[in-house]
C-alpha positions as CSV (number, residue, x, y, z in Angstrom):
1,M,9.0,5.2,8.4
2,I,8.5,1.6,9.3
3,E,7.2,0.8,12.8
4,I,8.1,-2.6,14.2
5,A,7.4,-4.4,17.5
6,V,9.6,-7.2,18.9
7,C,8.1,-9.3,21.7
8,D,10.2,-11.9,23.5
9,D,10.8,-12.7,27.1
10,E,14.5,-13.3,26.5
11,L,16.0,-9.9,27.0
12,Y,19.3,-10.7,25.3
13,L,17.5,-11.8,22.1
14,L,15.1,-8.9,22.3
15,R,18.0,-6.4,22.2
16,R,19.8,-8.4,19.5
17,L,16.8,-8.3,17.2
18,E,16.3,-4.6,17.9
19,K,19.9,-4.0,16.8
20,Y,19.5,-6.2,13.7
21,L,16.4,-4.3,12.6
22,L,17.9,-0.8,13.1
23,E,21.0,-1.9,11.1
24,L,18.8,-3.3,8.3
25,G,16.8,-0.1,8.2
26,K,19.9,2.0,7.9
27,D,21.3,-0.3,5.1
28,A,17.9,0.0,3.3
29,G,17.9,3.8,3.7
30,I,14.6,3.9,5.6
31,Q,13.7,5.1,9.0
32,V,12.9,2.2,11.3
33,E,11.4,2.6,14.7
34,V,11.5,-0.5,17.0
35,E,9.5,-1.0,20.2
36,C,10.4,-3.9,22.5
37,Y,8.0,-5.9,24.7
38,E,8.9,-8.7,27.1
39,D,5.4,-10.3,27.2
40,G,2.4,-10.7,24.9
41,S,0.1,-8.9,27.3
42,D,2.1,-5.7,27.1
43,L,2.1,-5.8,23.3
44,V,-1.7,-6.4,23.2
45,K,-2.3,-3.5,25.5
46,A,-0.3,-1.2,23.2
47,V,-2.3,-2.2,20.2
48,T,-5.6,-2.0,22.1
49,D,-4.6,1.6,23.1
50,G,-4.2,2.5,19.5
51,K,-0.6,1.7,18.5
52,R,-0.3,0.3,15.0
53,F,2.8,-1.5,13.7
54,D,3.8,-2.5,10.2
55,I,5.6,-5.6,11.4
56,I,5.5,-7.7,14.6
57,Y,8.2,-10.2,15.6
58,L,6.6,-12.4,18.2
59,D,7.9,-15.3,20.4
60,V,5.4,-18.2,20.8
61,R,6.2,-19.1,24.4
62,M,6.2,-16.4,27.0
63,K,5.5,-16.3,30.8
64,Y,2.1,-14.5,31.1
65,M,0.5,-14.3,27.6
66,N,2.0,-16.5,24.9
67,G,2.5,-15.4,21.3
68,L,-0.4,-17.4,20.0
69,E,-2.9,-15.8,22.3
70,A,-1.5,-12.3,21.8
71,A,-1.7,-12.8,18.0
72,Y,-5.3,-13.8,18.1
73,K,-6.2,-10.7,20.2
74,I,-4.1,-8.4,17.9
75,R,-5.8,-9.8,14.8
76,E,-9.2,-8.9,16.2
77,I,-8.0,-5.2,16.2
78,D,-5.5,-5.1,13.3
79,R,-5.9,-7.3,10.2
80,M,-3.1,-5.7,8.3
81,V,0.0,-6.0,10.4
82,Q,2.6,-8.5,9.2
83,M,3.5,-11.0,11.9
84,V,6.6,-13.1,12.1
85,Y,7.0,-15.8,14.7
86,V,10.4,-16.3,16.4
87,T,10.6,-19.5,18.4
88,S,12.6,-22.5,19.3
89,H,9.5,-24.7,19.1
90,D,8.8,-25.4,15.4
91,G,6.0,-27.8,16.4
92,Y,3.7,-24.7,16.9
93,M,3.9,-23.9,13.2
94,K,0.5,-25.3,12.2
95,E,-1.2,-23.4,15.1
96,T,0.4,-20.1,14.0
97,F,-1.2,-20.2,10.5
98,R,-4.5,-19.4,12.1
99,V,-3.4,-15.8,12.5
100,A,-1.8,-15.6,9.0
101,P,1.8,-15.0,9.8
102,I,4.1,-13.8,7.0
103,G,7.1,-15.7,8.4
104,F,8.4,-18.2,10.9
105,L,12.0,-18.1,12.3
106,T,13.5,-20.7,14.6
107,K,16.0,-20.1,17.3
108,P,18.9,-19.8,17.3
109,I,18.4,-16.9,14.8
110,K,20.4,-17.1,11.7
111,K,21.3,-13.6,10.6
112,N,21.1,-14.2,6.9
113,E,17.6,-15.9,7.2
114,F,16.5,-12.9,9.4
115,E,17.7,-10.5,6.8
116,E,16.0,-12.3,3.9
117,T,12.7,-12.3,5.8
118,F,13.0,-8.7,6.7
119,Y,13.6,-7.5,3.1
120,Y,10.8,-9.8,1.8
121,I,8.3,-8.2,4.3
122,L,9.6,-4.7,3.7
123,G,8.8,-5.1,0.0
124,I,5.2,-6.1,0.9
125,V,4.8,-3.2,3.3
126,E,6.2,-0.6,0.9
127,A,4.2,-1.9,-2.1
128,Q,0.9,-2.1,-0.2
129,D,1.2,0.6,2.4
130,S,-2.2,0.5,4.2
131,Y,-1.6,3.5,6.4
132,Y,-1.8,7.2,6.0
133,R,1.1,8.9,7.8
134,F,1.3,12.5,8.8
135,R,2.7,15.0,11.3
136,Y,0.7,17.5,13.4
137,M,1.7,19.7,16.3
138,K,5.1,17.9,16.6
139,S,3.6,14.5,16.8
140,D,3.7,11.7,14.2
141,Y,0.4,9.9,13.3
142,K,-0.3,6.7,11.4
143,V,-4.0,6.0,10.6
144,A,-5.3,2.9,8.8
145,I,-6.6,4.1,5.4
146,R,-9.7,1.9,5.8
147,D,-10.7,4.0,8.8
148,I,-10.6,7.4,7.0
149,L,-14.0,8.6,5.7
150,Y,-12.9,11.8,4.1
151,F,-10.6,14.9,4.2
152,E,-12.0,18.4,4.5
153,S,-9.9,21.5,3.7
154,K,-10.4,24.3,6.2
155,L,-8.1,27.2,5.3
156,R,-4.6,26.0,6.2
157,V,-5.7,22.9,8.0
158,A,-7.0,19.6,6.6
159,E,-9.5,17.8,8.8
160,I,-9.4,14.0,8.7
161,A,-12.8,12.5,9.4
162,L,-12.8,9.0,11.0
163,H,-15.5,6.7,12.2
164,D,-14.9,7.8,15.8
165,G,-13.7,11.4,15.5
166,F,-11.4,13.8,13.7
167,L,-7.7,14.5,13.3
168,K,-5.9,17.4,11.8
169,E,-2.8,18.2,9.8
170,Y,-1.2,21.3,8.2
171,R,-1.2,20.2,4.5
172,A,-2.9,21.2,1.3
173,L,-5.6,18.9,0.0
174,N,-3.8,18.7,-3.4
175,E,-0.7,17.3,-1.7
176,I,-2.8,14.8,0.3
177,E,-4.5,13.6,-2.8
178,K,-1.2,13.1,-4.6
179,S,0.2,11.1,-1.7
180,L,-2.9,8.9,-1.5
181,D,-2.7,8.1,-5.3
182,Q,0.4,6.1,-4.4
183,S,-1.5,4.0,-1.8
184,K,-3.9,1.1,-2.2
185,G,-6.7,3.3,-1.1
186,K,-9.5,4.6,-3.4
187,F,-10.0,8.4,-2.9
188,L,-12.1,10.8,-5.0
189,R,-11.8,14.5,-5.1
190,I,-15.4,15.6,-5.3
191,H,-15.0,19.3,-4.4
192,K,-12.2,21.8,-3.8
193,S,-12.7,21.2,-0.1
194,Y,-13.4,17.4,0.0
195,L,-11.5,14.2,-0.7
196,V,-13.6,11.1,0.1
197,N,-12.7,7.5,0.6
198,Y,-14.7,5.6,-2.1
199,Q,-14.9,2.5,0.1
200,H,-17.2,4.4,2.5
201,V,-19.4,6.1,-0.2
202,I,-23.0,5.0,0.3
203,R,-24.5,6.9,-2.6
204,M,-23.3,9.2,-5.4
205,G,-25.9,11.6,-6.6
206,Y,-25.6,14.2,-9.3
207,E,-24.7,17.0,-6.9
208,E,-24.0,15.2,-3.6
209,V,-22.3,12.2,-2.1
210,E,-23.7,10.4,0.9
211,M,-21.3,9.0,3.5
212,P,-21.9,7.0,6.7
213,K,-23.9,8.5,9.6
214,G,-26.0,10.5,7.2
215,I,-23.2,12.8,6.2
216,I,-23.9,14.6,2.9
217,L,-21.1,16.2,1.0
218,P,-21.2,18.4,-2.2
219,L,-20.2,17.0,-5.5
220,S,-18.9,19.9,-7.6
221,R,-19.6,20.1,-11.3
222,A,-15.9,21.2,-11.8
223,Y,-14.8,17.8,-10.4
224,K,-17.5,15.5,-12.0
225,K,-15.4,14.6,-15.1
226,A,-12.4,13.7,-12.9
227,V,-14.5,11.7,-10.6
228,D,-15.9,9.6,-13.5
229,E,-12.4,9.0,-14.8
230,K,-11.2,7.9,-11.3
231,L,-14.1,5.5,-11.0
232,R,-13.2,3.9,-14.4
233,Q,-9.6,3.5,-13.1
234,F,-10.9,1.8,-9.9
235,K,-12.8,-0.8,-11.9
236,K,-9.5,-1.8,-13.7
237,R,-7.7,-2.5,-10.4
């Protein structure tokens, strides 16, 4: 699933872009979820409250909080989201580069140009998916891979340890490991019950692995050879 935000104070254009995106998602054979915002402040609040998008289409000039200000605030929270500016004022182009946008579209929107930009960004998102997505208790979750410390298997539940707490999902650790192998993350299976994010490993001993906050996890002999092989693969990336 690709999650997209569109932010523009022109309601007609907002609905038009939402329609375009849903059609493009259908044509591409992927599930696209679009959320619409009429001002930058509403979008910033959603991101501040924990919402994470893959792509944000953002107008530069809006009534309360303009797109530039909103983008700066969003970048402080989320460095990975792909941003596209949609505006009738191309004179702002140099200023927008400070927040590393992936695209810049001018009004009136040309449908073919909009489609080309969408497919280009979609390729980047799918090739470099930086989120771990899962479902638990009838709710869908999307967590930045960089925020995951480790996974712990507890009977039928996998517990996901983050810097600021824990989440859960009903999934076997083997399945989780396989899905993460397709991502840009670097995860090590150190034990039948633990899968750790190598980016957060502080120390690897002979029988234990140290994680942030003084957390010590066991390194099983049965997984030592596989861990060494994975580490060699990481060095080649």
